[in-house]
Structure formats: C-alpha cells, structure tokens
C-alpha positions as CSV (number, residue, x, y, z in Angstrom):
1,X,-225.9,126.4,-60.2
2,X,-229.1,129.0,-60.4
3,X,-230.6,129.2,-63.6
4,X,-229.4,132.0,-65.8
5,X,-231.7,133.5,-68.2
6,X,-229.3,135.3,-70.6
7,X,-230.2,136.0,-74.3
8,X,-230.1,133.9,-77.1
9,X,-229.9,135.1,-80.6
10,X,-232.5,132.8,-82.0
11,X,-235.2,134.9,-79.9
12,X,-234.2,138.1,-80.9
13,X,-236.6,139.9,-83.4
14,X,-233.6,141.3,-85.0
15,X,-231.6,138.3,-85.8
16,X,-232.0,137.5,-89.3
17,X,-234.6,135.0,-90.1
18,X,-232.5,133.1,-92.8
19,X,-229.5,132.4,-90.0
20,X,-232.2,131.3,-87.2
21,X,-233.5,128.8,-89.7
22,X,-230.1,127.4,-90.2
23,X,-229.6,126.8,-86.6
24,X,-233.1,125.2,-86.3
25,X,-232.5,122.9,-89.6
26,X,-229.1,121.7,-87.7
27,X,-231.1,120.9,-84.8
28,X,-233.5,119.2,-86.7
29,X,-230.8,117.6,-88.5
30,X,-229.0,116.1,-85.5
31,X,-232.3,115.0,-83.4
32,X,-233.2,112.9,-86.4
33,X,-229.8,111.2,-87.2
34,X,-228.7,110.8,-83.5
35,X,-232.5,109.4,-82.4
36,X,-231.6,111.8,-79.3
37,X,-235.5,111.2,-78.7
38,X,-235.6,107.8,-78.4
39,X,-236.5,107.6,-74.9
40,X,-239.3,109.7,-74.8
41,X,-241.0,107.3,-77.3
42,X,-243.3,105.5,-74.7
43,X,-243.9,109.3,-72.8
44,X,-245.4,110.4,-76.0
45,X,-247.5,106.7,-76.6
46,X,-248.6,107.2,-73.1
47,X,-249.9,110.9,-73.5
48,X,-251.5,110.1,-76.9
49,X,-253.3,106.7,-75.6
50,X,-254.6,108.4,-71.9
51,X,-255.4,111.7,-73.9
52,X,-257.7,109.7,-76.4
53,X,-256.3,111.5,-79.1
54,X,-253.9,110.8,-82.5
55,X,-253.1,114.7,-83.2
56,X,-250.0,116.2,-81.7
57,X,-249.4,120.0,-82.0
58,X,-245.8,120.7,-81.8
59,X,-245.1,124.4,-80.1
60,X,-241.8,126.2,-80.9
61,X,-241.2,123.3,-83.8
62,X,-238.1,125.4,-85.2
63,X,-237.0,123.1,-87.9
64,X,-239.3,120.1,-87.0
65,X,-236.8,119.0,-84.2
66,X,-236.5,115.0,-83.8
67,X,-240.2,114.4,-84.7
68,X,-239.4,112.9,-88.0
69,X,-237.7,109.9,-86.6
70,X,-240.3,109.9,-83.5
71,X,-243.0,110.1,-85.8
72,X,-241.4,106.8,-87.7
73,X,-241.6,105.3,-84.1
74,X,-244.9,106.4,-83.3
75,X,-246.5,105.4,-86.5
76,X,-246.4,101.7,-85.6
77,X,-248.6,101.7,-82.8
78,X,-250.9,104.9,-83.9
79,X,-251.1,104.6,-87.9
80,X,-253.7,107.5,-88.0
81,X,-251.3,110.1,-86.2
82,X,-250.9,113.4,-87.2
83,X,-248.6,116.0,-86.4
84,X,-249.0,119.4,-86.6
85,X,-246.1,121.9,-86.7
86,X,-246.1,125.7,-85.3
87,X,-243.5,128.5,-84.3
88,X,-243.5,131.8,-83.3
89,X,-241.1,132.0,-85.9
90,X,-242.1,129.2,-88.3
91,X,-239.2,127.8,-90.2
92,X,-241.5,127.3,-93.8
93,X,-238.6,126.1,-95.8
94,X,-238.4,123.1,-93.2
95,X,-241.8,122.6,-92.4
96,X,-242.5,122.2,-96.2
97,X,-239.6,119.7,-96.4
98,X,-240.6,117.9,-93.4
99,X,-244.2,117.4,-94.6
100,X,-242.5,116.2,-98.1
101,X,-240.9,113.2,-96.8
102,X,-244.0,112.2,-94.2
103,X,-247.5,113.0,-95.4
104,X,-248.7,112.9,-92.2
105,X,-247.1,116.3,-91.1
106,X,-249.2,119.2,-91.4
107,X,-247.8,123.0,-90.6
108,X,-249.2,126.2,-89.7
109,X,-247.7,129.3,-91.5
110,X,-248.6,131.9,-89.4
111,X,-247.1,132.6,-86.1
112,X,-248.3,131.0,-82.6
113,X,-247.4,131.9,-79.3
114,X,-247.0,129.0,-77.1
115,X,-248.7,130.8,-74.3
116,X,-251.7,131.6,-76.2
117,X,-252.4,128.5,-78.6
118,X,-255.7,128.6,-80.4
119,X,-258.5,126.7,-79.4
120,X,-258.9,125.4,-83.1
121,X,-255.7,123.6,-82.5
122,X,-256.7,120.6,-80.5
123,X,-254.2,117.3,-79.3
124,X,-251.5,116.4,-77.4
125,X,-249.2,119.6,-77.0
126,X,-245.6,119.1,-76.8
127,X,-242.3,121.3,-77.1
128,X,-239.0,119.8,-77.8
129,X,-236.3,121.9,-76.8
130,X,-238.2,125.3,-76.0
131,X,-239.7,125.6,-72.8
132,X,-236.1,127.1,-71.9
133,X,-236.6,130.1,-74.0
134,X,-239.7,131.3,-71.7
135,X,-239.0,133.2,-68.3
136,X,-240.7,131.6,-65.8
137,X,-243.6,133.7,-66.0
138,X,-244.1,132.9,-69.5
139,X,-243.2,129.3,-69.0
140,X,-246.2,129.0,-66.5
141,X,-248.1,130.7,-68.7
142,X,-247.6,128.3,-71.4
143,X,-248.7,125.4,-69.1
144,X,-251.7,127.5,-67.6
145,X,-252.9,128.0,-71.2
146,X,-253.0,124.4,-71.6
147,X,-254.9,123.9,-68.4
148,X,-257.4,126.0,-69.3
149,X,-258.0,124.7,-72.8
150,X,-257.8,121.2,-70.7
151,X,-255.1,119.8,-73.4
152,X,-252.7,117.4,-72.3
153,X,-249.1,119.0,-72.6
154,X,-245.3,117.2,-73.0
155,X,-242.2,119.3,-72.5
156,X,-238.9,117.7,-73.3
157,X,-235.4,119.3,-72.9
158,X,-232.5,117.1,-74.0
159,X,-230.0,119.3,-72.0
160,X,-229.4,120.2,-68.3
161,X,-228.1,122.9,-66.3
162,X,-224.9,121.2,-65.3
163,X,-221.1,121.4,-66.1
164,X,-220.9,118.2,-68.2
165,X,-224.1,119.7,-70.3
166,X,-222.2,123.1,-70.7
167,X,-219.2,121.2,-71.7
168,X,-220.8,119.2,-74.3
169,X,-222.1,122.5,-76.0
170,X,-218.7,123.6,-76.5
171,X,-218.3,120.5,-79.4
172,X,-221.5,122.1,-81.1
173,X,-219.7,124.4,-83.6
174,X,-217.8,121.2,-84.8
175,X,-220.8,119.3,-85.2
176,X,-222.3,122.3,-87.4
177,X,-219.0,121.9,-89.6
178,X,-219.3,118.1,-90.0
179,X,-223.2,117.8,-90.7
180,X,-223.8,120.9,-92.7
181,X,-223.3,119.1,-96.1
182,X,-225.8,116.8,-95.5
183,X,-228.6,118.8,-94.0
184,X,-231.4,119.4,-96.3
185,X,-233.3,121.5,-97.8
186,X,-229.9,122.2,-99.5
187,X,-229.1,126.0,-99.2
188,X,-225.9,127.5,-100.9
189,X,-226.0,130.3,-97.8
190,X,-225.9,127.8,-95.2
191,X,-222.6,126.5,-96.7
192,X,-221.6,130.1,-96.8
193,X,-222.0,131.5,-93.2
194,X,-221.0,128.2,-92.0
195,X,-217.5,128.2,-93.5
196,X,-216.8,131.3,-95.1
197,X,-218.4,133.2,-92.8
198,X,-218.8,131.0,-89.7
199,X,-221.8,133.0,-87.9
200,X,-224.1,129.4,-87.9
201,X,-221.2,127.5,-85.7
202,X,-220.6,130.8,-83.5
203,X,-224.3,131.7,-83.0
204,X,-225.0,127.9,-82.2
205,X,-222.2,127.5,-79.6
206,X,-223.7,130.7,-77.9
207,X,-227.4,129.7,-77.7
208,X,-226.3,125.9,-76.8
209,X,-224.3,127.2,-73.5
210,X,-227.2,129.5,-72.6
211,X,-229.7,126.7,-73.2
212,X,-227.8,124.6,-70.8
213,X,-228.0,128.1,-68.3
214,X,-231.7,128.5,-69.1
215,X,-233.1,125.0,-68.4
216,X,-235.6,124.1,-65.9
217,X,-234.5,121.6,-63.4
218,X,-237.3,118.8,-62.4
219,X,-237.5,120.8,-59.0
220,X,-238.2,124.1,-60.9
221,X,-240.9,122.2,-63.1
222,X,-242.6,121.1,-60.2
223,X,-242.6,124.5,-58.8
224,X,-244.1,125.8,-62.2
225,X,-247.3,123.0,-61.7
226,X,-247.7,124.0,-58.1
227,X,-248.5,127.5,-59.2
228,X,-251.0,126.7,-61.6
229,X,-254.6,127.3,-61.1
230,X,-256.8,123.9,-60.9
231,X,-253.3,122.2,-61.8
232,X,-254.8,119.5,-59.4
233,X,-256.9,118.7,-62.3
234,X,-254.2,117.2,-64.3
235,X,-252.0,114.1,-63.7
236,X,-248.5,115.2,-63.4
237,X,-245.1,113.1,-64.2
238,X,-242.0,115.0,-64.5
239,X,-238.6,113.5,-64.7
240,X,-235.3,112.9,-66.4
241,X,-234.4,109.9,-68.7
242,X,-230.9,108.9,-70.2
243,X,-230.2,109.5,-73.7
244,X,-226.8,108.4,-74.9
245,X,-224.1,110.1,-72.7
246,X,-226.8,112.9,-72.3
247,X,-230.3,113.4,-70.2
248,X,-233.4,114.3,-71.2
249,X,-235.8,116.5,-69.1
250,X,-239.3,115.8,-69.3
251,X,-242.6,117.0,-68.1
252,X,-246.2,115.3,-69.1
253,X,-249.5,116.7,-67.8
254,X,-252.7,115.0,-68.8
255,X,-256.4,116.2,-67.8
256,X,-257.3,113.7,-65.3
C-alpha cells in the first residue's frame, strides 16, 4: 500500500483551534493511560545518554502526547531531565496543565516550525505522532535541520500503513466517547462537541485513518536518511517495535 497524503483537519489553518486542542488532548490522555510508548523508553534513554544531554526538545507536541508517563519513567535514571514542549499550533492550556503536573516540563508559547528549529533550543529532539503530518520534502527538511544543527533526533509513530492499523482507527470514536469525561483540564465545550454536536469523535476518526495512510514505513524512513547532506555523520537506527496489539515505528539519529 503506497503512502497517501490526504488532508487532516488538524493541519488546516481554518480549523478552529479549540477543536484541534480537544483532539490533541484526547491523544495525550490516551497515550498516557495506555502507556503507549513503554517500548521506547530504552530508545529515548539511549538517545539522551549517547548525546550527553538532559534535555528533550519535543516538536509537534500537540497536547503533550505520552510524555507525562514517559517523563515519570525517564526520571528514574535521569533525575535532572528537562522536557520542552513546542508546536506549530501550541495547545497552551494543555502545556500549562502538563507543567503543573510535572515541574520539569517547560514550553514555548509561540509557534515553532519543526523544519526550522531555533538554534537556541538544544537537546534531543523528539516527535511523537507528528512526522506523518509532513510531505516527504518537509519530512526531509526536519531531519536535515537536525543534522545541520548537530542535534540528536528521535521520531516515533504509533501506527503504520496497514489494514490492521486502519481498522483499529475505526474504533477511535468509541474511545473518544468513553474517555472524554476524564480528560483534563475540564472544559464544558469538550462535552458539547463530543456528545451534543459530535464533531470531535468524527474528526478524530478521519484524522486517525488518514494518519495511518500517511505514515512513513521503515523503508521510506531509510530513503529519507539516504537523501540527507552529511547524513553519514550520524548513527541511524530505524525499526518497529510491538506496543500492545499495535506497533511503534521509530527513527533515532545521533551525531557520531
């Protein structure tokens, strides 16, 4: 099955910010409650240790992804860890809530483009559930920018371009309906646009299916790496690992 770059509502400038935030809040909640990223703890630790840094610069953070739970695990071996949340469309209420729960989180309130990360942001760059939002030329720019800045980078996608992954997305509206009352910070609008006017479960369904169709395979990520200038100055690890009934595709690049 070839990669298909259909549109996602979340990417559209005209899409209401509050609805986008409700969607990213849902993904953050689900990722943490299911401990979705448990299999990548050791990969992140390898990146931090090898790159000799105690800072994670998270790009395309959305609502914070699964970083709250990951943070609790990483702190066991990295007590001085700092995580900086950034996004092209910052979900500030989610960022503030995350910082309130874990004091070692920081965030950038202004828009940060993963293709042109400011030189002042130093640390292991990460992307959770966000590389698929970018077309190949833009995805290559993200990786090239990391190489040009001599920054380590880890990319993690919790879906793949396969029939089982797409079928799993069909159940996402049910997950939205079941979890919405427990998502924090509490917002009355979240209830309205989930139950009375069910826009949130419908757009999460569409974006979830499209995310699977957009996801780069291991082979395609290898192709992106081969196209980079000075990419041979990095050690690259690209693979897929099991996470419950699903998989996580990942890329880890560290300067030699």
